[in-house]
C-alpha positions in Angstrom: -9.3 -31.6 -1.7 -6.2 -29.7 -0.7 -6.1 -27.9 2.6 -5.0 -24.7 0.8 -8.0 -22.9 -0.6 -6.2 -19.8 -2.1 -2.6 -18.9 -2.6 -1.4 -15.4 -3.3 2.0 -15.8 -4.9 4.3 -12.8 -4.9 1.8 -10.3 -6.2 3.2 -7.0 -7.4 0.9 -4.4 -9.0 1.4 -0.9 -10.5 -1.1 1.8 -11.3 -0.4 4.8 -13.4 -0.1 8.1 -11.5 0.5 11.4 -13.3 1.8 9.4 -16.3 4.2 7.4 -14.2 4.0 3.8 -12.8 3.0 3.8 -9.2 3.8 0.7 -7.0 0.6 -0.2 -5.1 1.4 -3.8 -4.0 4.9 -5.1 -3.5 5.6 -8.9 -3.5 2.5 -9.9 -1.6 2.2 -13.5 -0.6 -0.4 -15.2 1.5 -1.7 -18.8 2.0 -5.4 -19.2 2.9 -6.4 -22.5 4.3 -9.8 -24.2 4.1 -12.4 -22.6 6.4 -9.9 -20.0 7.6 -11.2 -16.5 8.3 -8.5 -13.8 7.7 -8.9 -10.1 8.2 -6.7 -7.6 6.3 -6.2 -4.2 8.0 -4.1 -1.2 7.2 -4.2 2.5 6.5 -6.2 4.0 3.6 -4.4 3.6 0.3 -2.3 0.6 1.3 -3.8 -1.6 -1.5 -6.3 -3.7 0.5 -9.1 -3.3 -2.0 -6.7 -3.8 -5.0 -5.6 -7.1 -3.5 -9.2 -8.2 -3.1 -10.0 -7.3 -6.7 -7.0 -9.3 -7.8 -8.1 -12.3 -5.7 -11.6 -12.1 -7.2 -10.3 -11.9 -10.8 -11.5 -8.4 -11.5 -8.0 -7.2 -11.9 -4.9 -8.9 -13.4 -1.7 -8.2 -11.3 1.4 -6.7 -12.9 3.4 -9.6 -11.7 2.8 -12.8 -9.6 -0.4 -14.8 -9.5 -3.3 -16.0 -7.4 -4.0 -19.8 -7.3 -7.5 -21.0 -6.4 -7.3 -24.8 -5.6 -4.6 -25.3 -8.1 -6.0 -23.1 -10.9 -4.6 -19.6 -11.7 -7.2 -16.9 -11.2 -7.6 -14.9 -14.5 -11.2 -13.8 -14.4 -14.2 -13.6 -12.0 -15.8 -16.9 -10.9 -18.9 -17.6 -8.9 -16.8 -19.8 -6.7 -15.3 -16.6 -5.3 -18.2 -14.6 -3.9 -17.6 -10.8 -3.4 -19.3 -8.4 -1.1 -18.4 -4.7 -1.5 -18.7 -1.7 0.8 -21.2 0.0 -1.5 -24.7 -1.4 -1.9 -24.6 -3.9 -4.7 -28.3 -4.9 -4.5 -30.3 -4.3 -7.7 -32.8 -1.5 -7.0 -35.3 -2.8 -9.5 -35.6 -6.2 -7.9 -37.3 -7.2 -4.6 -35.4 -8.8 -1.7 -36.5 -12.3 -3.0 -35.4 -11.6 -6.6 -32.1 -10.1 -5.5 -31.2 -13.3 -3.5 -32.4 -15.5 -6.3 -30.4 -13.6 -9.0 -27.2 -15.6 -8.9 -29.1 -18.9 -8.7 -30.6 -18.5 -12.1 -27.3 -19.3 -13.7 -27.1 -22.6 -11.9 -28.6 -26.0 -12.7 -31.1 -25.7 -9.8 -34.8 -26.1 -10.6 -37.3 -23.4 -9.7 -38.4 -25.4 -6.7 -34.8 -25.8 -5.5 -34.2 -22.1 -6.0 -37.2 -21.3 -3.9 -35.9 -23.5 -1.1 -32.4 -21.9 -1.2 -33.8 -18.3 -1.2 -36.1 -19.0 1.7 -33.3 -20.5 3.7 -31.0 -17.5 3.3 -33.7 -14.9 3.7 -34.5 -16.6 7.0 -30.8 -16.8 8.0 -30.4 -13.1 7.6 -33.7 -12.5 9.3 -35.5 -10.8 6.5 -38.7 -13.0 6.7 -41.7 -10.8 5.7 -39.6 -8.4 3.7 -39.2 -10.7 0.6 -41.5 -8.5 -1.6 -40.0 -5.1 -0.7 -37.5 -3.2 -2.9 -34.1 -1.9 -1.7 -35.4 1.7 -1.4 -37.8 0.5 1.2 -35.1 -1.0 3.4 -32.5 0.4 5.8 -28.8 0.3 5.0 -28.3 -2.7 7.3 -31.1 -4.6 5.7 -29.7 -3.9 2.2 -26.4 -5.3 3.4 -28.1 -8.4 4.7 -29.6 -8.9 1.2 -26.2 -8.5 -0.3 -24.7 -11.1 2.0 -27.6 -13.5 1.6 -27.3 -13.3 -2.2 -23.5 -14.1 -2.0 -24.0 -17.0 0.4 -26.9 -18.4 -1.6 -24.7 -19.2 -4.6 -22.6 -21.3 -2.3 -19.1 -19.9 -3.3 -16.0 -21.7 -2.2 -14.4 -18.5 -1.0 -15.9 -15.2 0.4 -14.1 -11.9 -0.3 -15.5 -9.0 1.6 -14.2 -5.5 1.0 -15.2 -3.3 3.9 -18.8 -4.5 3.7 -19.9 -2.7 6.9 -17.8 0.5 6.5 -20.7 2.8 5.7 -23.0 1.6 8.5 -23.6 3.2 11.9 -21.9 1.7 14.9 -24.9 -0.3 16.2 -25.9 -1.6 12.8 -22.2 -2.5 12.1 -22.0 -4.5 15.3 -25.3 -6.3 14.5 -23.9 -7.2 11.0 -20.7 -8.5 12.5 -22.8 -10.9 14.7 -24.9 -11.8 11.7 -21.8 -12.6 9.6 -20.4 -14.7 12.4 -23.6 -16.6 12.7 -23.7 -17.4 9.0 -20.0 -18.3 9.0 -20.4 -20.6 12.0 -23.1 -22.4 10.0 -21.2 -22.7 6.6 -17.5 -22.3 7.6 -16.6 -20.5 4.3 -13.0 -19.6 3.6 -13.1 -15.9 4.1 -11.0 -12.8 3.4 -12.3 -9.7 5.1 -10.9 -6.2 4.5 -11.5 -3.5 7.1 -10.2 -0.3 8.7 -11.6 -1.3 12.1 -9.2 -3.1 14.4 -11.9 -4.3 16.7 -13.9 -5.7 13.8 -10.8 -7.4 12.4 -10.0 -9.2 15.7 -13.6 -10.1 16.5 -14.2 -11.8 13.2 -10.9 -13.4 12.2 -8.7 -16.4 13.0 -5.7 -14.3 11.8 -5.2 -10.5 11.2 -2.8 -9.4 8.5 -1.5 -5.9 8.9 -0.5 -3.9 5.8 1.6 -0.8 5.3 1.4 1.6 2.3 3.7 3.1 -0.3 4.1 0.3 -1.3 1.5 -2.0 0.1 3.1 -4.9 2.0 2.3 -7.2 4.8 4.2 -6.2 7.9 2.7 -8.3 10.7 0.6 -11.5 11.1 -1.4 -11.7 14.4 -3.0 -15.0 15.4 -6.5 -14.7 17.0 -7.1 -17.7 19.2 -10.4 -16.7 21.0 -12.8 -19.6 20.9 -15.9 -19.7 18.7 -18.7 -18.9 18.7 -17.8 -15.4 19.9 -20.0 -13.1 22.0 -20.0 -9.3 21.9 -18.8 -9.2 25.5 -15.4 -10.6 24.3 -14.7 -7.1 23.1 -14.4 -5.8 26.7 -12.1 -8.6 27.9 -8.5 -7.9 28.9 -7.1 -10.2 26.3 -9.1 -8.6 23.5 -8.1 -5.1 24.6 -4.4 -6.1 24.7 -4.6 -7.5 21.1 -6.4 -4.3 19.9 -3.7 -2.2 21.5 -0.9 -4.3 20.0 -2.3 -3.9 16.4 -3.1 -0.2 17.0 0.5 0.4 18.0 1.7 -1.4 14.8 -0.5 0.8 12.6 0.5 4.0 14.5 4.2 3.2 14.0 3.5 2.7 10.3 1.8 6.1 10.1 4.6 7.8 12.0 7.2 6.2 9.7 5.4 7.5 6.7 5.3 11.1 8.1 9.1 10.9 8.6 9.5 10.1 4.9 7.9 13.5 4.1 
């Protein structure tokens, strides 16, 4: 198996805006290695979500291509698991049935599915809630269901599009810890889109900073803090320095854009 899990090769993408082509992504390239955790951060409208949709196969780029282990991405595939910001749990299914949903399209027997569902329900600490419906759960618990369902199908790559963006600060931090715990166990190759600098650093091995109009990578910041990481890392001098560095990059991008107007 190659060390390169996913290759984004010179992706350019246009949307239509007021009847005219609008350049959203401009010649984006990125190599993602096995088991690497990359955060992508940038101002609203820079094309982060569009890039994730292209990687997932939901959207075909205007130019360029995405290669998943030697095969060009042309459509969605269960080997690329996606977690969105909005709740994607099925409201008519229980916690158990939600986590089991993707497994029904696999070759696993019923007994094997039961084992996998139990494992991931336990990993996201929803034991005892298996028979509840999403409307009976908090926002953080619904997000745990979403993540458990994605991990349960054992995808090769995880693509997360601001999955914790709608959560309150305390729940968000708890979910970061939860994701880190799951990642530490499974070491999935992961792309994580966020607006939160602190979140980007805490989770990732590398932070890719994007600008907008058009969307382009402008900086790559290596994150070398050892794993597993504890919350107290966020108050360390080294962490604060890195957060300030990335914050300054984004602030300069915002100022440059104002000058264009």
